[in-house]
MINUDREN-796976 format. One record per residue (C-alpha): x negated, y, z; chain; residue number from 0; residue in one letter. Coordinates in Angstrom, 3 decimals. Example, Ala and Ser with C-alpha at 12.3 -4.5 7.8 and 13.67 -1.06 7.14 Angstrom:
<sites>
{{-12.300,-4.500,7.800},"A",0,"A"}
{{-13.670,-1.060,7.140},"A",1,"S"}
</sites>
This chain:
<sites>
{{-85.416,37.810,100.636},"A",0,"X"}
{{-89.073,37.017,100.076},"A",1,"X"}
{{-91.224,35.789,102.919},"A",2,"X"}
{{-94.612,37.445,102.975},"A",3,"X"}
{{-97.765,35.577,103.886},"A",4,"X"}
{{-98.218,35.508,107.660},"A",5,"X"}
{{-102.007,35.952,107.677},"A",6,"X"}
{{-101.765,39.601,106.651},"A",7,"X"}
{{-105.287,39.428,105.215},"A",8,"X"}
{{-104.756,38.794,101.530},"A",9,"X"}
{{-101.678,40.938,100.941},"A",10,"X"}
{{-99.967,38.296,98.805},"A",11,"X"}
{{-96.202,38.618,98.647},"A",12,"X"}
{{-95.500,34.987,99.433},"A",13,"X"}
{{-97.053,32.063,101.230},"A",14,"X"}
{{-96.427,29.888,98.153},"A",15,"X"}
{{-98.473,32.299,96.023},"A",16,"X"}
{{-101.394,31.794,98.378},"A",17,"X"}
{{-101.052,28.024,98.140},"A",18,"X"}
{{-100.877,28.192,94.336},"A",19,"X"}
{{-104.001,30.328,94.139},"A",20,"X"}
{{-105.615,28.471,97.060},"A",21,"X"}
{{-106.391,31.732,98.813},"A",22,"X"}
{{-109.241,30.726,101.119},"A",23,"X"}
{{-108.475,33.087,103.996},"A",24,"X"}
{{-104.864,31.946,103.988},"A",25,"X"}
{{-105.562,28.234,103.804},"A",26,"X"}
{{-107.862,28.577,106.800},"A",27,"X"}
{{-105.238,30.599,108.665},"A",28,"X"}
{{-102.354,28.271,107.839},"A",29,"X"}
{{-104.391,25.206,108.765},"A",30,"X"}
{{-105.099,26.720,112.166},"A",31,"X"}
{{-101.583,28.012,112.774},"A",32,"X"}
{{-99.854,24.679,112.212},"A",33,"X"}
{{-99.164,21.584,110.104},"A",34,"X"}
{{-97.077,23.617,107.658},"A",35,"X"}
{{-98.975,22.591,104.511},"A",36,"X"}
{{-98.309,20.846,101.217},"A",37,"X"}
</sites>
């Protein structure tokens, strides 16, 4: 059961993939949506 990235912009299959690749749109989104960061 893989959790897809919540931003829906990048189309990455997982939030961790976005963090690994430092996907800019996602980092901005996740920063705004809550303190759920590494």
